[in-house]
TORLOSE-628583 format. One record per residue (C-alpha): residue number from 1; residue in one letter; x, y, z. Coordinates in nm, 4 decimals, always signed. Layout:
# residues N
nr:rest:east:north:up
NUM:A:X:Y:Z
...
END
This chain:
# residues 468
nr:rest:east:north:up
1:X:+8.1233:+11.6536:+8.7547
2:X:+8.1989:+11.7308:+8.3923
3:X:+8.5370:+11.6500:+8.2457
4:X:+8.7714:+11.9462:+8.2162
5:X:+9.0667:+12.0133:+7.9932
6:X:+9.3925:+11.9074:+8.1479
7:X:+9.7315:+12.0627:+8.1224
8:X:+9.9422:+11.8114:+7.9365
9:X:+10.3168:+11.8230:+7.8880
10:X:+10.4542:+11.5195:+7.7076
11:X:+10.8082:+11.6219:+7.8017
12:X:+10.7095:+11.6199:+8.1649
13:X:+10.4790:+11.3351:+8.2626
14:X:+10.2374:+11.1006:+8.0993
15:X:+9.9477:+11.2795:+8.2614
16:X:+9.9139:+11.5865:+8.4874
17:X:+9.6118:+11.6325:+8.7092
18:X:+9.5169:+11.8930:+8.9663
19:X:+9.2912:+11.8525:+9.2677
20:X:+9.1236:+12.1602:+9.4154
21:X:+8.8518:+12.1867:+9.6775
22:X:+8.7769:+11.8169:+9.6614
23:X:+8.7004:+11.8199:+9.2878
24:X:+8.9244:+11.6161:+9.0623
25:X:+8.9969:+11.6861:+8.7002
26:X:+8.9399:+11.3593:+8.5191
27:X:+9.1498:+11.2054:+8.2451
28:X:+8.9966:+11.2628:+7.9067
29:X:+8.8940:+10.9138:+7.8024
30:X:+8.7793:+10.7988:+7.4607
31:X:+8.4440:+10.6285:+7.4327
32:X:+8.4841:+10.2601:+7.5058
33:X:+8.1955:+10.0570:+7.3694
34:X:+8.3111:+9.7430:+7.5487
35:X:+8.3124:+9.9307:+7.8775
36:X:+7.9608:+10.0610:+7.8201
37:X:+7.8408:+9.7084:+7.7440
38:X:+8.0040:+9.5643:+8.0584
39:X:+7.8566:+9.8313:+8.2846
40:X:+7.5112:+9.8067:+8.1302
41:X:+7.5076:+9.4272:+8.1347
42:X:+7.6274:+9.4195:+8.4977
43:X:+7.3454:+9.6469:+8.6065
44:X:+7.0916:+9.4543:+8.3971
45:X:+7.2108:+9.1264:+8.5493
46:X:+7.1648:+9.2613:+8.9004
47:X:+6.8167:+9.3926:+8.8240
48:X:+6.7197:+9.0591:+8.6691
49:X:+6.8511:+8.8781:+8.9761
50:X:+6.6476:+9.1055:+9.2016
51:X:+6.3332:+9.0293:+9.0012
52:X:+6.4080:+8.6566:+9.0095
53:X:+6.4737:+8.6689:+9.3826
54:X:+6.1384:+8.8329:+9.4517
55:X:+5.9385:+8.5898:+9.2414
56:X:+6.1183:+8.3021:+9.4182
57:X:+6.0359:+8.4296:+9.7662
58:X:+5.7920:+8.1428:+9.8197
59:X:+6.0663:+7.8887:+9.7614
60:X:+6.3046:+8.0937:+9.9750
61:X:+6.0473:+8.0931:+10.2554
62:X:+6.0091:+7.7147:+10.2286
63:X:+6.3853:+7.6675:+10.2646
64:X:+6.3870:+7.9069:+10.5575
65:X:+6.1117:+7.7205:+10.7422
66:X:+6.2767:+7.3853:+10.6794
67:X:+6.6110:+7.5232:+10.7854
68:X:+6.4786:+7.6708:+11.1088
69:X:+6.3654:+7.3256:+11.2165
70:X:+6.7253:+7.1996:+11.2050
71:X:+7.0261:+7.2720:+11.4228
72:X:+7.2310:+7.3812:+11.1236
73:X:+6.9532:+7.6149:+11.0179
74:X:+6.9500:+7.7823:+11.3572
75:X:+7.3280:+7.8174:+11.3529
76:X:+7.3166:+7.9655:+11.0050
77:X:+7.0429:+8.2092:+11.1022
78:X:+7.2347:+8.3185:+11.4105
79:X:+7.5636:+8.3667:+11.2240
80:X:+7.4043:+8.5418:+10.9252
81:X:+7.1929:+8.7703:+11.1403
82:X:+7.4881:+8.8663:+11.3596
83:X:+7.7085:+8.9372:+11.0572
84:X:+7.4439:+9.1489:+10.8869
85:X:+7.3813:+9.3498:+11.2017
86:X:+7.7530:+9.4043:+11.2591
87:X:+7.8143:+9.4969:+10.8967
88:X:+7.5238:+9.7403:+10.8889
89:X:+7.6240:+9.8890:+11.2232
90:X:+7.9857:+9.9330:+11.1146
91:X:+7.8747:+10.0909:+10.7862
92:X:+7.6682:+10.3561:+10.9632
93:X:+7.9504:+10.4112:+11.2103
94:X:+8.1860:+10.4710:+10.9155
95:X:+7.9312:+10.7026:+10.7581
96:X:+7.9157:+10.9068:+11.0778
97:X:+8.2954:+10.9263:+11.0929
98:X:+8.3182:+11.0181:+10.7239
99:X:+8.0801:+11.3108:+10.7731
100:X:+8.3044:+11.4357:+11.0554
101:X:+8.6206:+11.4188:+10.8461
102:X:+8.7900:+11.7271:+10.7034
103:X:+9.1321:+11.7297:+10.5358
104:X:+9.3958:+11.9703:+10.6608
105:X:+9.4487:+12.2665:+10.4274
106:X:+9.7976:+12.3270:+10.2903
107:X:+10.0090:+12.5473:+10.5170
108:X:+10.2365:+12.8348:+10.4115
109:X:+10.5900:+12.7947:+10.2754
110:X:+10.7357:+12.9208:+10.6034
111:X:+10.5524:+12.6564:+10.8068
112:X:+10.6339:+12.3621:+10.5818
113:X:+10.8936:+12.1166:+10.7168
114:X:+11.1900:+11.9929:+10.5161
115:X:+11.0958:+11.6806:+10.3211
116:X:+11.2848:+11.3856:+10.1785
117:X:+11.0933:+11.2035:+9.9048
118:X:+11.2098:+10.8447:+9.8507
119:X:+11.1259:+10.6634:+9.5268
120:X:+11.2291:+10.2955:+9.5262
121:X:+11.2182:+10.1335:+9.1833
122:X:+11.2528:+9.7857:+9.0402
123:X:+11.2049:+9.7026:+8.6713
124:X:+10.9953:+10.0170:+8.6251
125:X:+11.1459:+10.1399:+8.2981
126:X:+11.0409:+10.4812:+8.1707
127:X:+10.7675:+10.5273:+8.4306
128:X:+11.0229:+10.6118:+8.7021
129:X:+11.1305:+10.9099:+8.4909
130:X:+10.7699:+11.0334:+8.4770
131:X:+10.7370:+10.9807:+8.8522
132:X:+11.0445:+11.1886:+8.9326
133:X:+10.9435:+11.4621:+8.6901
134:X:+10.6004:+11.4906:+8.8521
135:X:+10.7604:+11.5220:+9.1965
136:X:+11.0028:+11.7852:+9.0724
137:X:+10.7129:+12.0015:+8.9597
138:X:+10.5646:+12.0049:+9.3113
139:X:+10.4535:+12.3348:+9.4582
140:X:+10.7005:+12.3018:+9.7434
141:X:+10.9944:+12.5260:+9.8445
142:X:+11.2953:+12.3936:+9.6546
143:X:+11.5343:+12.4428:+9.9484
144:X:+11.3097:+12.2243:+10.1660
145:X:+11.2664:+11.9400:+9.9143
146:X:+11.5062:+11.6486:+9.8699
147:X:+11.4362:+11.3819:+9.6039
148:X:+11.6019:+11.0411:+9.6310
149:X:+11.5548:+10.7659:+9.3719
150:X:+11.6892:+10.4186:+9.4477
151:X:+11.7177:+10.1479:+9.1827
152:X:+11.6757:+9.8142:+9.3591
153:X:+11.8945:+9.6112:+9.1236
154:X:+11.6622:+9.6332:+8.8217
155:X:+11.7179:+9.4020:+8.5281
156:X:+11.5697:+9.6390:+8.2699
157:X:+11.6486:+10.0008:+8.1734
158:X:+11.5216:+10.1597:+8.4971
159:X:+11.8684:+10.2888:+8.5882
160:X:+11.9055:+10.4547:+8.2484
161:X:+11.5754:+10.6388:+8.2975
162:X:+11.6877:+10.7489:+8.6438
163:X:+12.0057:+10.8855:+8.4878
164:X:+11.7976:+11.0715:+8.2289
165:X:+11.5911:+11.2272:+8.5083
166:X:+11.9150:+11.3237:+8.6840
167:X:+12.0453:+11.4915:+8.3678
168:X:+11.7260:+11.6936:+8.3325
169:X:+11.6721:+11.7795:+8.6994
170:X:+12.0324:+11.8178:+8.8082
171:X:+12.0857:+11.8684:+9.1806
172:X:+11.7128:+11.8509:+9.2457
173:X:+11.7326:+11.4709:+9.2493
174:X:+11.9907:+11.2208:+9.3757
175:X:+11.9983:+10.8688:+9.2338
176:X:+12.1401:+10.5534:+9.3899
177:X:+12.1733:+10.1938:+9.2769
178:X:+12.1537:+9.8875:+9.4998
179:X:+12.4248:+9.6324:+9.4134
180:X:+12.1576:+9.3632:+9.3903
181:X:+11.7822:+9.3257:+9.4215
182:X:+11.7095:+9.3087:+9.7952
183:X:+11.3447:+9.4182:+9.7950
184:X:+11.1501:+9.7409:+9.8342
185:X:+11.1898:+9.7441:+10.2137
186:X:+11.5695:+9.7528:+10.1869
187:X:+11.5606:+10.0247:+9.9219
188:X:+11.3436:+10.2390:+10.1499
189:X:+11.5717:+10.1595:+10.4451
190:X:+11.8657:+10.3018:+10.2542
191:X:+11.6615:+10.6079:+10.1652
192:X:+11.5631:+10.6672:+10.5285
193:X:+11.9307:+10.6680:+10.6279
194:X:+12.0330:+10.8943:+10.3401
195:X:+11.7501:+11.1446:+10.3801
196:X:+11.7893:+11.4623:+10.5843
197:X:+11.4255:+11.5813:+10.5907
198:X:+11.2104:+11.6293:+10.8984
199:X:+10.9444:+11.4306:+10.7119
200:X:+10.9911:+11.1304:+10.4833
201:X:+10.7571:+11.0840:+10.1879
202:X:+10.7507:+10.7510:+10.0053
203:X:+10.6202:+10.7327:+9.6484
204:X:+10.6011:+10.4213:+9.4337
205:X:+10.7909:+10.4372:+9.1072
206:X:+10.4752:+10.3616:+8.9078
207:X:+10.2912:+10.6622:+9.0522
208:X:+10.2597:+11.0314:+8.9678
209:X:+10.1522:+11.3199:+9.1878
210:X:+9.9820:+11.6561:+9.1360
211:X:+10.1637:+11.9807:+9.2016
212:X:+9.9798:+12.0339:+9.5331
213:X:+10.0241:+11.6806:+9.6644
214:X:+10.3367:+11.7200:+9.8766
215:X:+10.2224:+12.0426:+10.0428
216:X:+9.8852:+11.8936:+10.1352
217:X:+10.0347:+11.5601:+10.2414
218:X:+10.2769:+11.7002:+10.5005
219:X:+10.0609:+11.9848:+10.6369
220:X:+9.9023:+11.7646:+10.9115
221:X:+10.2468:+11.7345:+11.0758
222:X:+10.2453:+12.1125:+11.1230
223:X:+9.8972:+12.1439:+11.2761
224:X:+9.9019:+11.8191:+11.4769
225:X:+10.2190:+11.7537:+11.6814
226:X:+10.0963:+11.4005:+11.7584
227:X:+10.0795:+11.3075:+11.3884
228:X:+10.3298:+11.0362:+11.3024
229:X:+10.2142:+10.9340:+10.9531
230:X:+9.9813:+11.0474:+10.6771
231:X:+9.8180:+10.8436:+10.3987
232:X:+9.7691:+10.9953:+10.0557
233:X:+9.4661:+10.9626:+9.8291
234:X:+9.5311:+10.7016:+9.5601
235:X:+9.3649:+10.6966:+9.2183
236:X:+9.4342:+10.4866:+8.9097
237:X:+9.6837:+10.6211:+8.6542
238:X:+9.6130:+10.3768:+8.3702
239:X:+9.2377:+10.4362:+8.3908
240:X:+9.2306:+10.5833:+8.0406
241:X:+9.3396:+10.2595:+7.8720
242:X:+9.1061:+10.0098:+7.7069
243:X:+9.1540:+9.7515:+7.9840
244:X:+8.8489:+9.7204:+8.2078
245:X:+9.0076:+9.6244:+8.5399
246:X:+9.1698:+9.9664:+8.6017
247:X:+8.8298:+10.1321:+8.5574
248:X:+8.6765:+9.9003:+8.8153
249:X:+8.9664:+9.9510:+9.0547
250:X:+8.9455:+10.3284:+9.0259
251:X:+8.5902:+10.3235:+9.1641
252:X:+8.6998:+10.0763:+9.4316
253:X:+8.9950:+10.2983:+9.5299
254:X:+8.7687:+10.6009:+9.5710
255:X:+8.5569:+10.4125:+9.8245
256:X:+8.8603:+10.2602:+9.9973
257:X:+9.0377:+10.5921:+10.0385
258:X:+8.7892:+10.8761:+10.0285
259:X:+8.5300:+10.6958:+10.2410
260:X:+8.7025:+10.4265:+10.4486
261:X:+9.0280:+10.6107:+10.5219
262:X:+8.8412:+10.9345:+10.5838
263:X:+8.6472:+10.7490:+10.8537
264:X:+8.9652:+10.5946:+10.9959
265:X:+9.1309:+10.9375:+10.9970
266:X:+8.8499:+11.0746:+11.2128
267:X:+8.9685:+10.8193:+11.4693
268:X:+9.3327:+10.9207:+11.4070
269:X:+9.3973:+10.5529:+11.3309
270:X:+9.4385:+10.4954:+10.9571
271:X:+9.5452:+10.1311:+10.9382
272:X:+9.7599:+10.1498:+10.6251
273:X:+9.9537:+10.4345:+10.4689
274:X:+9.9863:+10.3173:+10.1068
275:X:+10.3218:+10.2658:+9.9423
276:X:+10.2059:+10.4719:+9.6456
277:X:+10.1966:+10.7861:+9.8619
278:X:+10.2639:+10.8206:+10.2337
279:X:+10.4422:+11.0584:+10.4708
280:X:+10.6172:+10.9786:+10.7995
281:X:+10.7637:+11.1918:+11.0770
282:X:+11.1372:+11.1324:+11.0982
283:X:+11.1298:+11.0554:+11.4716
284:X:+10.8487:+10.8046:+11.4221
285:X:+11.0420:+10.6210:+11.1496
286:X:+11.3633:+10.5945:+11.3489
287:X:+11.1621:+10.4881:+11.6514
288:X:+11.0858:+10.1581:+11.4759
289:X:+11.3258:+10.1394:+11.1805
290:X:+11.5415:+9.8518:+11.3036
291:X:+11.2382:+9.6499:+11.4109
292:X:+11.0821:+9.7196:+11.0701
293:X:+11.3814:+9.6168:+10.8583
294:X:+11.4345:+9.3016:+11.0660
295:X:+11.0660:+9.2067:+11.0843
296:X:+10.9924:+8.8364:+11.0472
297:X:+10.6828:+8.6219:+11.0273
298:X:+10.6970:+8.2590:+11.1375
299:X:+11.0757:+8.2809:+11.1407
300:X:+11.1100:+8.4155:+10.7855
301:X:+11.2068:+8.7728:+10.6841
302:X:+10.9115:+8.9885:+10.5777
303:X:+10.9537:+9.1111:+10.2219
304:X:+10.5954:+9.2307:+10.1639
305:X:+10.3559:+9.4694:+10.3361
306:X:+10.6235:+9.7246:+10.4268
307:X:+10.3647:+10.0050:+10.4213
308:X:+10.1160:+9.8358:+10.6536
309:X:+10.4016:+9.7265:+10.8828
310:X:+10.5416:+10.0787:+10.9118
311:X:+10.1929:+10.2152:+10.9836
312:X:+10.1354:+9.9508:+11.2509
313:X:+10.4642:+10.0245:+11.4242
314:X:+10.4011:+10.3990:+11.4222
315:X:+10.0526:+10.3497:+11.5664
316:X:+10.2051:+10.1282:+11.8367
317:X:+10.4353:+10.4147:+11.9389
318:X:+10.1268:+10.6223:+12.0229
319:X:+10.1273:+10.8520:+11.7198
320:X:+9.8202:+10.9580:+11.5260
321:X:+9.7925:+10.8343:+11.1662
322:X:+9.5804:+11.0509:+10.9364
323:X:+9.4530:+11.0642:+10.5789
324:X:+9.4707:+11.3610:+10.3416
325:X:+9.1924:+11.3503:+10.0841
326:X:+9.3465:+11.6504:+9.9035
327:X:+9.6847:+11.4804:+9.8429
328:X:+9.6558:+11.2765:+9.5229
329:X:+9.8792:+11.0140:+9.3665
330:X:+9.7904:+10.8222:+9.0523
331:X:+9.9282:+10.4707:+9.0294
332:X:+9.9331:+10.1955:+8.7700
333:X:+9.7292:+9.8860:+8.8560
334:X:+9.7088:+9.5401:+8.6943
335:X:+9.5157:+9.5225:+8.3685
336:X:+9.4713:+9.1448:+8.3697
337:X:+9.3106:+8.9035:+8.6148
338:X:+9.6393:+8.7234:+8.6870
339:X:+9.8120:+9.0413:+8.7986
340:X:+9.5074:+9.1463:+8.9991
341:X:+9.4744:+8.8315:+9.2068
342:X:+9.8497:+8.8235:+9.2725
343:X:+9.8345:+9.1812:+9.4007
344:X:+9.5388:+9.0938:+9.6245
345:X:+9.7151:+8.7841:+9.7578
346:X:+10.0121:+8.9984:+9.8577
347:X:+9.7837:+9.2498:+10.0275
348:X:+9.5900:+8.9688:+10.1939
349:X:+9.9007:+8.8049:+10.3399
350:X:+10.0177:+9.1403:+10.4716
351:X:+9.6758:+9.1979:+10.6254
352:X:+9.6925:+8.8656:+10.8096
353:X:+10.0421:+8.9323:+10.9420
354:X:+9.9740:+9.2880:+11.0549
355:X:+9.6459:+9.2043:+11.2229
356:X:+9.8327:+8.9495:+11.4303
357:X:+10.0930:+9.2152:+11.5113
358:X:+9.8219:+9.4692:+11.5956
359:X:+9.6506:+9.2246:+11.8316
360:X:+9.9602:+9.2350:+12.0529
361:X:+9.9239:+9.6045:+12.1396
362:X:+9.5798:+9.7386:+12.0454
363:X:+9.4233:+9.6395:+12.3812
364:X:+9.7109:+9.7853:+12.5818
365:X:+9.7566:+10.1488:+12.6872
366:X:+9.9529:+10.2174:+12.3685
367:X:+9.8696:+10.5885:+12.3411
368:X:+9.7192:+10.8773:+12.5323
369:X:+9.3537:+10.9571:+12.4750
370:X:+9.0808:+10.7358:+12.3401
371:X:+9.1791:+10.4000:+12.1969
372:X:+8.8264:+10.2726:+12.1353
373:X:+8.8221:+10.3663:+11.7683
374:X:+9.1464:+10.1803:+11.6968
375:X:+9.0076:+9.8740:+11.8701
376:X:+8.6821:+9.8830:+11.6749
377:X:+8.8756:+9.9059:+11.3472
378:X:+9.0908:+9.6122:+11.4519
379:X:+8.7904:+9.3986:+11.5501
380:X:+8.6271:+9.4681:+11.2143
381:X:+8.9431:+9.3547:+11.0347
382:X:+8.9652:+9.0476:+11.2534
383:X:+8.6029:+8.9502:+11.1919
384:X:+8.6548:+8.9628:+10.8156
385:X:+8.9429:+8.7190:+10.8483
386:X:+8.7714:+8.4862:+11.0941
387:X:+8.4543:+8.4607:+10.8856
388:X:+8.6248:+8.3955:+10.5511
389:X:+8.6197:+8.0142:+10.5824
390:X:+8.2642:+7.9818:+10.7223
391:X:+8.1434:+8.2098:+10.4438
392:X:+8.2870:+7.9814:+10.1758
393:X:+8.1392:+7.6746:+10.3439
394:X:+7.7980:+7.8417:+10.3503
395:X:+7.8359:+7.9298:+9.9818
396:X:+7.9092:+7.5678:+9.8938
397:X:+7.6174:+7.4485:+10.1051
398:X:+7.3617:+7.6785:+9.9425
399:X:+7.4915:+7.6167:+9.5923
400:X:+7.4353:+7.2469:+9.6492
401:X:+7.0837:+7.3106:+9.7840
402:X:+6.9575:+7.5454:+9.5123
403:X:+7.2049:+7.7080:+9.2723
404:X:+6.9470:+7.9400:+9.1157
405:X:+6.8269:+8.0692:+9.4508
406:X:+7.1844:+8.1176:+9.5685
407:X:+7.2885:+8.3122:+9.2576
408:X:+6.9777:+8.5323:+9.2540
409:X:+6.9999:+8.6151:+9.6246
410:X:+7.3746:+8.6839:+9.5999
411:X:+7.3336:+8.9144:+9.3016
412:X:+7.0457:+9.0900:+9.4745
413:X:+7.2717:+9.1472:+9.7764
414:X:+7.5387:+9.2899:+9.5460
415:X:+7.2820:+9.5289:+9.3997
416:X:+7.1961:+9.6537:+9.7502
417:X:+7.5455:+9.6802:+9.8962
418:X:+7.7150:+9.8169:+9.5825
419:X:+7.4657:+10.0958:+9.5355
420:X:+7.6413:+10.2999:+9.8028
421:X:+7.9808:+10.3101:+9.6244
422:X:+7.7936:+10.3855:+9.3017
423:X:+7.6199:+10.6840:+9.4587
424:X:+7.9350:+10.7896:+9.6426
425:X:+8.1463:+10.7939:+9.3258
426:X:+7.8718:+10.9546:+9.1177
427:X:+7.8326:+11.2385:+9.3654
428:X:+8.2057:+11.3139:+9.3616
429:X:+8.3010:+11.2404:+9.0047
430:X:+8.1017:+11.0928:+8.7179
431:X:+7.7744:+10.8986:+8.7117
432:X:+7.8522:+10.6835:+8.4075
433:X:+8.1870:+10.5708:+8.5575
434:X:+8.0262:+10.4920:+8.8930
435:X:+7.8520:+10.1836:+8.7492
436:X:+8.1895:+10.0091:+8.7452
437:X:+8.1241:+9.9466:+9.1156
438:X:+7.8569:+9.6920:+9.0187
439:X:+8.0910:+9.5184:+8.7733
440:X:+8.3730:+9.5099:+9.0267
441:X:+8.1473:+9.3643:+9.2989
442:X:+8.0347:+9.0847:+9.0666
443:X:+8.3963:+9.0108:+8.9750
444:X:+8.5104:+9.0110:+9.3370
445:X:+8.2205:+8.7990:+9.4652
446:X:+8.2533:+8.5255:+9.2040
447:X:+8.6164:+8.5603:+9.0904
448:X:+8.8156:+8.6755:+9.3922
449:X:+8.6230:+8.5382:+9.6902
450:X:+8.8977:+8.2831:+9.7499
451:X:+9.1717:+8.5426:+9.8093
452:X:+9.1315:+8.5902:+10.1860
453:X:+9.1121:+8.2178:+10.2778
454:X:+9.4098:+8.1474:+10.0519
455:X:+9.6072:+8.4399:+10.1978
456:X:+9.5414:+8.3122:+10.5507
457:X:+9.6548:+7.9604:+10.4602
458:X:+9.9705:+8.0886:+10.2878
459:X:+10.0462:+8.3907:+10.5078
460:X:+10.4036:+8.2759:+10.5716
461:X:+10.4939:+8.2661:+10.2018
462:X:+10.7302:+8.5295:+10.0675
463:X:+10.7486:+8.7012:+9.7308
464:X:+10.6131:+9.0144:+9.5644
465:X:+10.4368:+8.8043:+9.2968
466:X:+10.3652:+9.0906:+9.0543
467:X:+10.7258:+9.1814:+8.9723
468:X:+10.9218:+8.9876:+8.7168
END
């Protein structure tokens, strides 16, 4: 899709985007020679690895024959074969579910429920002002929209920017200040008690929405009485900067949301409604609010993963959890490796905790209708966790046996598996940007492979990590 001119209002937000009929207007980005070089070199590296792998097939065959004659070789073959079959089977299952998915169209003003939007903020600075301004411009009946911004004891000028937004927006927004920093979960908890809407919408203070976002996000509650929560479609806000990581993450987010969550939504079992943009039925929130705010893990209060925890508890009540591909939020992501791995560690620890929590109810009669899809999604998550340590041990073993063969075969695998997100992104947005999927896969395989094992080993640790 070709880039289009965007409406820009510097007095309003840092960037304004509109999503219509599944097509997204892209940020106008200057040519980035470094980015072109990284994408081209990543693709060239993968092609070279594929060539090397094929010319080394004789050596690969020799290792295979030798390995099959040993007990460890048979175990490896069994584990690898099973994993590949499961992964391929789950991919095609997701593809089938994705093709079945359709977002709910925005309903009329008369049908829309009253909404309370809660924006918790900590050390966000000017960005919280842009966030509130973007929400205020929503195409949503003013008498049905309540905006609450809660400063969670920030140490910078976040409160001043909230006050500026209040001066400009007047009664359209209410601002509150926590006496001390108690964490995002407590800020949201206060917002849930203050809000009067039939639906709660949570938006991170480093995110901005399009004018149609709120209408599209809450429409599923109108057409599906069993809907308890809705996940929004998250893209990267700082994608237009020179940093390379946001460009990689943008392609990754498209696959994670527009493919994976679309598939999960077809099963009415989206596993995580993201903090950047999510909607919850009031009754569903208050059905688990005290359990949520008092949640602990290994005897310690949970101060991370509030979005995944809320989703889990709403699923447990028997509600449907859906995804709206046509409800966009753009969020800032880390631009440096340190911030990236800290964010992934936090997500990984939350994933461990909530999979344990999900195991306690997913095989019970937790809701009416089919529960098979929810159970398949859970088992897939569980398998990824269980296999993280054996995978690293196998990596170490093969590196010690033949480093060149290991690297070439691994890169060749990346070329195969990453081609789908490349094609998926290219079909929806832009071919040249889609090649970031190759770069991201290389980075993740060799630079972030340790995240899941580390998150499992340190799952009880607290701390947001990426907030100073």
